[in-house]
N, CA, C and O atoms as a MOPAC input file, in Angstrom:
PM7 MOZYME 1SCF
protein

 N    -80.74400 1   -90.25600 1    62.57800 1
 C    -79.76300 1   -90.41900 1    63.62300 1
 C    -79.89100 1   -89.22000 1    64.56100 1
 O    -79.96000 1   -88.07400 1    64.11600 1
 N    -79.92200 1   -89.49000 1    65.82000 1
 C    -80.09000 1   -88.42800 1    66.79100 1
 C    -78.78900 1   -87.72900 1    67.12200 1
 O    -77.71100 1   -88.15000 1    66.70100 1
 N    -78.90700 1   -86.65600 1    67.87900 1
 C    -77.74000 1   -85.85500 1    68.25500 1
 C    -76.76500 1   -86.65600 1    69.10800 1
 O    -75.55100 1   -86.51400 1    68.96600 1
 N    -77.29300 1   -87.49300 1    69.98900 1
 C    -76.41500 1   -88.28000 1    70.86100 1
 C    -75.62300 1   -89.28600 1    70.03000 1
 O    -74.42700 1   -89.47300 1    70.25700 1
 N    -76.28400 1   -89.93800 1    69.06500 1
 C    -75.58100 1   -90.89800 1    68.20400 1
 C    -74.48600 1   -90.19400 1    67.39700 1
 O    -73.39800 1   -90.74500 1    67.23000 1
 N    -74.75500 1   -89.01200 1    66.90600 1
 C    -73.76600 1   -88.25500 1    66.14700 1
 C    -72.55600 1   -87.93800 1    67.01200 1
 O    -71.41800 1   -88.05900 1    66.55700 1
 N    -72.79000 1   -87.53500 1    68.24600 1
 C    -71.69000 1   -87.21300 1    69.15900 1
 C    -70.87800 1   -88.46200 1    69.47300 1
 O    -69.64800 1   -88.42700 1    69.45600 1
 N    -71.56100 1   -89.55900 1    69.75800 1
 C    -70.85100 1   -90.80500 1    70.08300 1
 C    -70.02500 1   -91.30300 1    68.90000 1
 O    -68.88600 1   -91.73700 1    69.06900 1
 N    -70.61000 1   -91.23700 1    67.69000 1
 C    -69.87700 1   -91.68500 1    66.50000 1
 C    -68.66800 1   -90.79200 1    66.22700 1
 O    -67.61900 1   -91.28900 1    65.81700 1
 N    -68.79900 1   -89.48700 1    66.44700 1
 C    -67.66600 1   -88.59700 1    66.21500 1
 C    -66.56700 1   -88.84100 1    67.24400 1
 O    -65.38500 1   -88.67200 1    66.94300 1
 N    -66.94900 1   -89.23600 1    68.45100 1
 C    -65.95600 1   -89.54400 1    69.47400 1
 C    -65.20100 1   -90.82700 1    69.12600 1
 O    -64.03100 1   -90.98300 1    69.47500 1
 N    -65.87600 1   -91.73400 1    68.44300 1
 C    -65.24000 1   -92.99700 1    68.02700 1
 C    -64.50100 1   -92.84600 1    66.69100 1
 O    -63.82800 1   -93.77800 1    66.25100 1
 N    -64.62000 1   -91.69900 1    66.05300 1
 C    -63.96100 1   -91.47900 1    64.76200 1
 C    -64.75800 1   -92.00800 1    63.59200 1
 O    -64.20900 1   -92.19900 1    62.50700 1
 N    -66.03200 1   -92.24900 1    63.78700 1
 C    -66.88600 1   -92.78700 1    62.73100 1
 C    -67.77700 1   -91.68900 1    62.19800 1
 O    -68.94900 1   -91.60300 1    62.56400 1
 N    -67.24800 1   -90.87400 1    61.36000 1
 C    -68.00400 1   -89.77900 1    60.77100 1
 C    -68.86500 1   -90.30400 1    59.63500 1
 O    -68.49800 1   -91.26300 1    58.95600 1
 N    -69.99000 1   -89.68100 1    59.43700 1
 C    -70.90400 1   -90.11700 1    58.38200 1
 C    -70.31200 1   -89.93200 1    56.99300 1
 O    -70.58500 1   -90.73300 1    56.09900 1
 N    -69.51800 1   -88.90500 1    56.79800 1
 C    -68.95400 1   -88.60900 1    55.48000 1
 C    -67.66800 1   -89.37400 1    55.20500 1
 O    -67.09400 1   -89.25900 1    54.12200 1
 N    -67.22100 1   -90.14500 1    56.17000 1
 C    -65.97400 1   -90.88500 1    56.00800 1
 C    -66.23600 1   -92.07700 1    55.08400 1
 O    -67.17300 1   -92.84700 1    55.29700 1
 N    -65.40300 1   -92.21700 1    54.06600 1
 C    -65.55900 1   -93.32400 1    53.12300 1
 C    -64.36700 1   -94.25000 1    53.23000 1
 O    -63.25600 1   -93.83700 1    53.56400 1
 N    -64.62300 1   -95.49800 1    52.94100 1
 C    -63.56400 1   -96.50800 1    52.94200 1
 C    -63.14000 1   -96.77100 1    51.50200 1
 O    -63.95400 1   -96.73200 1    50.58000 1
 N    -61.86400 1   -97.03500 1    51.33300 1
 C    -61.37700 1   -97.40000 1    50.00800 1
 C    -61.64300 1   -98.88000 1    49.79100 1
 O    -61.48600 1   -99.70000 1    50.69500 1
 N    -62.04000 1   -99.19200 1    48.59800 1
 C    -62.27600 1  -100.59300 1    48.26300 1
 C    -60.94100 1  -101.32500 1    48.21800 1
 O    -59.93900 1  -100.75600 1    47.78400 1
 N    -60.91600 1  -102.57000 1    48.65600 1
 C    -59.66000 1  -103.32000 1    48.59400 1
 C    -59.25800 1  -103.55900 1    47.14300 1
 O    -60.11200 1  -103.76500 1    46.28000 1
 N    -57.97100 1  -103.53000 1    46.88400 1
 C    -57.45200 1  -103.75100 1    45.54000 1
 C    -57.48900 1  -105.25000 1    45.26000 1
 O    -56.95400 1  -106.05600 1    46.02100 1
 N    -58.13200 1  -105.60000 1    44.15300 1
 C    -58.21700 1  -107.00500 1    43.78600 1
 C    -57.13000 1  -107.31800 1    42.77400 1
 O    -57.01300 1  -106.64300 1    41.75100 1
 N    -56.35200 1  -108.31700 1    43.05200 1
 C    -55.31400 1  -108.74600 1    42.11900 1
 C    -55.68000 1  -110.12800 1    41.59700 1
 O    -56.20600 1  -110.96800 1    42.32700 1
 N    -55.39800 1  -110.34000 1    40.34200 1
 C    -55.69100 1  -111.63400 1    39.73300 1
 C    -54.48400 1  -112.55000 1    39.86600 1
 O    -53.34200 1  -112.09400 1    39.80800 1
 N    -54.73400 1  -113.82800 1    40.04300 1
 C    -53.61800 1  -114.76800 1    40.08000 1
 C    -52.87900 1  -114.79300 1    38.74500 1
 O    -53.46200 1  -114.54200 1    37.69000 1
 N    -51.61600 1  -115.09400 1    38.80900 1
 C    -50.78500 1  -115.10700 1    37.59700 1
 C    -51.31900 1  -116.10700 1    36.58100 1
 O    -51.32700 1  -115.82500 1    35.38300 1
 N    -51.76200 1  -117.26600 1    37.04200 1
 C    -52.24200 1  -118.28400 1    36.10300 1
 C    -53.45400 1  -117.77700 1    35.32900 1
 O    -53.63600 1  -118.13800 1    34.16600 1
 N    -54.29500 1  -116.93600 1    35.96300 1
 C    -55.45200 1  -116.40000 1    35.26600 1
 C    -55.03600 1  -115.38600 1    34.20500 1
 O    -55.62600 1  -115.34700 1    33.12500 1
 N    -54.04200 1  -114.57600 1    34.49600 1
 C    -53.52800 1  -113.62400 1    33.50700 1
 C    -52.93200 1  -114.35800 1    32.31300 1
 O    -53.15500 1  -113.97700 1    31.16400 1
 N    -52.17400 1  -115.41100 1    32.59200 1
 C    -51.57100 1  -116.20100 1    31.50800 1
 C    -52.66000 1  -116.86700 1    30.68800 1
 O    -52.56600 1  -116.89900 1    29.46100 1
 N    -53.69300 1  -117.39900 1    31.33000 1
 C    -54.79300 1  -118.05200 1    30.61600 1
 C    -55.52400 1  -117.06400 1    29.70800 1
 O    -55.84700 1  -117.39300 1    28.56600 1
 N    -55.78500 1  -115.86300 1    30.20600 1
 C    -56.45400 1  -114.84800 1    29.39000 1
 C    -55.60300 1  -114.46500 1    28.18600 1
 O    -56.12200 1  -114.30600 1    27.08100 1
 N    -54.30200 1  -114.31900 1    28.39600 1
 C    -53.39800 1  -113.98300 1    27.29700 1
 C    -53.39900 1  -115.10500 1    26.25500 1
 O    -53.43300 1  -114.84100 1    25.05300 1
 N    -53.36200 1  -116.34300 1    26.71600 1
 C    -53.37700 1  -117.49200 1    25.81700 1
 C    -54.66800 1  -117.51300 1    24.99500 1
 O    -54.63000 1  -117.74400 1    23.78700 1
 N    -55.80300 1  -117.27300 1    25.64200 1
 C    -57.08900 1  -117.27200 1    24.93400 1
 C    -57.13700 1  -116.16900 1    23.88100 1
 O    -57.68700 1  -116.36600 1    22.79700 1
 N    -56.56700 1  -115.01800 1    24.19200 1
 C    -56.52100 1  -113.93200 1    23.20800 1
 C    -55.65000 1  -114.31700 1    22.01700 1
 O    -55.98800 1  -114.01200 1    20.87400 1
 N    -54.53400 1  -114.98300 1    22.28200 1
 C    -53.66000 1  -115.43000 1    21.18900 1
 C    -54.37000 1  -116.43000 1    20.29500 1
 O    -54.25900 1  -116.35700 1    19.07200 1
 N    -55.09200 1  -117.35800 1    20.89000 1
 C    -55.83200 1  -118.35400 1    20.10900 1
 C    -56.88400 1  -117.65800 1    19.24700 1
 O    -57.02300 1  -117.97200 1    18.06500 1
 N    -57.62200 1  -116.72100 1    19.82900 1
 C    -58.63500 1  -115.98100 1    19.06300 1
 C    -58.00200 1  -115.17900 1    17.93600 1
 O    -58.53200 1  -115.13100 1    16.82600 1
 N    -56.86600 1  -114.54700 1    18.22400 1
 C    -56.16600 1  -113.76000 1    17.21100 1
 C    -55.74900 1  -114.65300 1    16.04900 1
 O    -55.97400 1  -114.31200 1    14.88800 1
 N    -55.14400 1  -115.79300 1    16.35900 1
 C    -54.68300 1  -116.69800 1    15.30400 1
 C    -55.84500 1  -117.26700 1    14.50700 1
 O    -55.73100 1  -117.44200 1    13.29400 1
 N    -56.95600 1  -117.55800 1    15.16200 1
 C    -58.13000 1  -118.08700 1    14.47200 1
 C    -58.67700 1  -117.04700 1    13.48000 1
 O    -59.03400 1  -117.38600 1    12.35200 1
 N    -58.73900 1  -115.79900 1    13.90700 1
 C    -59.26300 1  -114.76600 1    13.00800 1
 C    -58.32200 1  -114.53500 1    11.82500 1
 O    -58.78100 1  -114.25900 1    10.71600 1
 N    -57.02000 1  -114.64400 1    12.05000 1
 C    -56.05900 1  -114.47500 1    10.95100 1
 C    -56.16100 1  -115.61500 1     9.95300 1
 O    -56.04000 1  -115.39400 1     8.74800 1
 N    -56.38300 1  -116.82900 1    10.43500 1
 C    -56.56600 1  -117.96900 1     9.52300 1
 C    -57.83900 1  -117.79900 1     8.69100 1
 O    -57.86000 1  -118.11400 1     7.50100 1
 N    -58.89200 1  -117.30200 1     9.32800 1
 C    -60.12900 1  -117.06700 1     8.59500 1
 C    -59.93500 1  -115.98900 1     7.53300 1
 O    -60.50100 1  -116.08000 1     6.44300 1
 N    -59.14200 1  -114.97500 1     7.84500 1
 C    -58.85900 1  -113.92000 1     6.87200 1
 C    -58.09400 1  -114.48100 1     5.67800 1
 O    -58.36700 1  -114.10900 1     4.53600 1
 N    -57.13900 1  -115.37200 1     5.93100 1
 C    -56.37500 1  -115.99900 1     4.83600 1
 C    -57.27700 1  -116.84000 1     3.92900 1
 O    -57.04100 1  -116.93800 1     2.72500 1
 N    -58.31700 1  -117.44700 1     4.52300 1
 C    -59.16500 1  -118.37600 1     3.77300 1
 C    -60.25100 1  -117.69600 1     2.95000 1
 O    -60.95700 1  -118.36500 1     2.19600 1
 N    -60.39800 1  -116.37500 1     3.07800 1
 C    -61.43600 1  -115.68800 1     2.31600 1
 C    -61.08600 1  -115.64800 1     0.82500 1
 O    -59.92000 1  -115.53900 1     0.44500 1
 N    -62.10500 1  -115.73600 1     0.01200 1
 C    -61.88900 1  -115.65500 1    -1.44500 1
 C    -61.70700 1  -114.19700 1    -1.84900 1
 O    -61.96500 1  -113.28400 1    -1.06400 1
 N    -61.25700 1  -113.99500 1    -3.08600 1
 C    -61.07800 1  -112.63100 1    -3.59000 1
 C    -62.40300 1  -111.87200 1    -3.61900 1
 O    -62.43900 1  -110.67000 1    -3.35900 1
 N    -63.48600 1  -112.57300 1    -3.93500 1
 C    -64.80600 1  -111.93900 1    -3.96400 1
 C    -65.21500 1  -111.49700 1    -2.55400 1
 O    -65.74700 1  -110.40100 1    -2.38200 1
 N    -64.97000 1  -112.34400 1    -1.54400 1
 C    -65.31800 1  -111.99000 1    -0.16700 1
 C    -64.45300 1  -110.83300 1     0.34200 1
 O    -64.93200 1  -109.97100 1     1.08000 1
 N    -63.18800 1  -110.82000 1    -0.05300 1
 C    -62.31500 1  -109.70500 1     0.33500 1
 C    -62.77900 1  -108.40200 1    -0.30300 1
 O    -62.73400 1  -107.34500 1     0.32600 1
 N    -63.23000 1  -108.48200 1    -1.56800 1
 C    -63.74200 1  -107.28700 1    -2.24200 1
 C    -65.00000 1  -106.77100 1    -1.54000 1
 O    -65.23300 1  -105.56300 1    -1.49200 1
 N    -65.80700 1  -107.68100 1    -0.99700 1
 C    -67.01400 1  -107.26800 1    -0.27400 1
 C    -66.67700 1  -106.44900 1     0.97600 1
 O    -67.40600 1  -105.52200 1     1.32900 1
 N    -65.57600 1  -106.79300 1     1.64200 1
 C    -65.21700 1  -106.03100 1     2.84000 1
 C    -64.26700 1  -104.87900 1     2.52400 1
 O    -63.90400 1  -104.10500 1     3.40900 1
 N    -63.86900 1  -104.77200 1     1.26100 1
 C    -63.12400 1  -103.59500 1     0.81100 1
 C    -61.61500 1  -103.66100 1     0.98300 1
 O    -60.96600 1  -102.62400 1     1.12200 1
 N    -61.04600 1  -104.85500 1     0.97500 1
 C    -59.58400 1  -104.96100 1     1.04200 1
 C    -59.08300 1  -105.88200 1    -0.05800 1
 O    -59.81200 1  -106.74200 1    -0.55200 1
 N    -57.84400 1  -105.68800 1    -0.42700 1
 C    -57.24400 1  -106.50400 1    -1.48500 1
 C    -56.60200 1  -107.75200 1    -0.86900 1
 O    -56.47600 1  -107.86700 1     0.35000 1
 N    -56.20400 1  -108.67400 1    -1.73600 1
 C    -55.54100 1  -109.89100 1    -1.27800 1
 C    -54.22900 1  -109.54400 1    -0.57900 1
 O    -53.89300 1  -110.15300 1     0.43600 1
 N    -53.48200 1  -108.57000 1    -1.11000 1
 C    -52.21000 1  -108.18200 1    -0.50400 1
 C    -52.41900 1  -107.58900 1     0.88700 1
 O    -51.66500 1  -107.89600 1     1.81000 1
 N    -53.42700 1  -106.75100 1     1.04200 1
 C    -53.72300 1  -106.17600 1     2.35400 1
 C    -54.12800 1  -107.27100 1     3.34900 1
 O    -53.74900 1  -107.23100 1     4.52000 1
 N    -54.89500 1  -108.23600 1     2.87000 1
 C    -55.32500 1  -109.33400 1     3.73700 1
 C    -54.13400 1  -110.16500 1     4.19200 1
 O    -54.04800 1  -110.55300 1     5.35700 1
 N    -53.21600 1  -110.43700 1     3.27000 1
 C    -52.04600 1  -111.24000 1     3.64200 1
 C    -51.12300 1  -110.47600 1     4.59300 1
 O    -50.54100 1  -111.06000 1     5.50700 1
 N    -50.99600 1  -109.17300 1     4.36900 1
 C    -50.18300 1  -108.35600 1     5.26500 1
 C    -50.76500 1  -108.37700 1     6.67000 1
 O    -50.03300 1  -108.53300 1     7.64800 1
 N    -52.06700 1  -108.22200 1     6.77200 1
 C    -52.73400 1  -108.24100 1     8.07400 1
 C    -52.66800 1  -109.63300 1     8.70800 1
 O    -52.48600 1  -109.75600 1     9.91900 1
 N    -52.81500 1  -110.67900 1     7.89000 1
 C    -52.79400 1  -112.04400 1     8.41900 1
 C    -51.40800 1  -112.42700 1     8.93500 1
 O    -51.29300 1  -113.23500 1     9.85700 1
 N    -50.35800 1  -111.85500 1     8.35000 1
 C    -48.99300 1  -112.17800 1     8.76900 1
 C    -48.49600 1  -111.30100 1     9.91800 1
 O    -47.39100 1  -111.49800 1    10.42400 1
 N    -49.30600 1  -110.34600 1    10.31800 1
 C    -48.91400 1  -109.41700 1    11.38100 1
 C    -48.80500 1  -110.13300 1    12.72800 1
 O    -49.59000 1  -111.03000 1    13.03600 1
 N    -47.81700 1  -109.71800 1    13.52200 1
 C    -47.65800 1  -110.25700 1    14.87600 1
 C    -48.71100 1  -109.64700 1    15.78000 1
 O    -49.06200 1  -108.47800 1    15.61400 1
 N    -49.22000 1  -110.40800 1    16.72700 1
 C    -50.24000 1  -109.85200 1    17.62300 1
 C    -49.63900 1  -108.82000 1    18.58600 1
 O    -48.50900 1  -108.96700 1    19.05000 1
 N    -50.40800 1  -107.79300 1    18.86900 1
 C    -50.02100 1  -106.80200 1    19.88000 1
 C    -51.01500 1  -106.96800 1    21.03100 1
 O    -51.93100 1  -106.16300 1    21.19500 1
 N    -50.82700 1  -107.99800 1    21.80400 1
 C    -51.76200 1  -108.31900 1    22.86000 1
 C    -51.21900 1  -107.91900 1    24.21100 1
 O    -50.06000 1  -108.17500 1    24.53900 1
 N    -52.07800 1  -107.28700 1    24.98800 1
 C    -51.69900 1  -106.94100 1    26.35600 1
 C    -52.09900 1  -108.06600 1    27.27500 1
 O    -52.99900 1  -108.84900 1    26.97100 1
 N    -51.42900 1  -108.13800 1    28.39100 1
 C    -51.76700 1  -109.15900 1    29.38700 1
 C    -52.97000 1  -108.76900 1    30.16500 1
 O    -53.40100 1  -109.51000 1    31.04800 1

């Protein structure tokens, strides 16, 4: 860029080091609700699978039947 272009751009307020902020993207409410719903479904599916494990399979992952049931009965802590 030449000296004249630099002068003209500075007169217009268009400095080379000037940065623009990216626009804030917001998600539609229905998409947030859908994502939350999908997380709940996944959470419930994994808890059902945990309940269905045998004592031998639970021993393989290192937890007892009581620990598995406690975890399976836990309420989800899901963020939106």
